[in-house]
C-alpha positions in Angstrom: 20.2 26.6 30.3 17.8 24.1 31.5 14.9 25.9 29.7 17.1 25.7 26.5 17.6 21.9 26.8 14.0 21.2 27.4 13.1 23.3 24.3 15.5 21.5 22.1 14.2 18.1 23.4 10.7 19.2 22.8 11.5 20.2 19.1 13.3 16.9 18.5 10.4 14.8 20.0 8.0 16.8 17.8 10.0 16.3 14.7 10.1 12.6 15.4 6.4 12.3 15.9 5.7 14.4 12.6 8.0 12.1 10.8 6.4 9.0 11.9 3.0 10.2 11.5 3.7 11.4 7.9 4.8 7.8 7.0 1.8 6.2 8.7 -0.7 8.4 7.1 0.6 8.2 3.6 3.5 10.6 3.6 5.2 8.2 1.1 4.1 8.1 -2.4 1.8 5.1 -3.2 2.3 3.1 -6.4 -1.2 3.6 -7.8 -3.9 1.3 -9.0 -2.6 0.6 -12.3 0.9 -0.5 -10.9 -1.1 -2.7 -8.2 -3.0 -4.3 -11.0 0.1 -4.9 -12.9 1.8 -6.6 -10.0 -1.2 -8.8 -9.5 -1.3 -9.8 -13.1 2.3 -10.6 -13.2 2.1 -12.8 -10.3 -0.9 -14.5 -11.8 0.8 -15.0 -15.2 -1.9 -13.1 -17.0 -2.2 -10.2 -19.3 -4.7 -7.4 -19.0 -6.5 -8.8 -22.1 -7.2 -12.1 -20.4 -9.1 -10.6 -17.3 -12.4 -9.2 -16.7 -14.4 -7.7 -13.7 -11.3 -5.8 -12.3 -11.9 -4.1 -8.9 -9.1 -2.3 -7.1 -9.6 -0.6 -3.8 -7.0 1.2 -1.6 -7.2 0.0 2.2 -5.4 1.7 5.0 -4.6 1.3 8.5 -2.5 3.6 10.8 0.7 1.6 10.0 0.2 0.3 6.5 -1.7 0.6 3.1 -2.5 -1.9 0.5 -4.6 -2.3 -2.6 -7.2 -5.1 -2.7 -7.1 -6.2 -6.4 -9.8 -8.6 -7.6 -10.4 -9.9 -11.2 -11.6 -12.9 -13.1 -10.0 -15.0 -15.9 -12.1 -17.7 -17.4 -13.9 -19.4 -14.5 -11.2 -18.4 -11.9 -11.5 -15.6 -9.5 -8.3 -13.9 -8.1 -7.9 -12.0 -5.1 -4.7 -10.1 -4.3 -3.3 -7.7 -1.7 -0.6 -5.6 -2.9 1.6 -3.2 -0.7 0.5 0.3 -1.7 4.2 1.6 -1.3 6.3 -1.2 -2.7 4.1 -3.2 -5.1 5.0 -6.4 -3.1 2.4 -9.2 -3.3 1.2 -9.5 0.2 -1.2 -12.2 -0.3 -3.1 -13.9 -3.2 -6.0 -16.4 -3.4 -7.5 -18.1 -6.4 -11.0 -19.7 -6.4 
């Protein structure tokens, strides 16, 4: 009986580890570069016709992922960090 309890406990622990690792390593679906750009443009109050030099890169750590979205409009340079799973604007800067 003790062996059975240990086996069940081991399976539950492994299931939990796999679940946590799946989320940490991109198990959830990312929004994509186009959606990240749209989130940044909406926050900036700009349309895609008003921006140039667009650069979008996916950045990841073990616990999160985000898109670095950079673009220019007129003389202004915009830098955004967009959550790769939710599309939330994590940070923004304008020069």
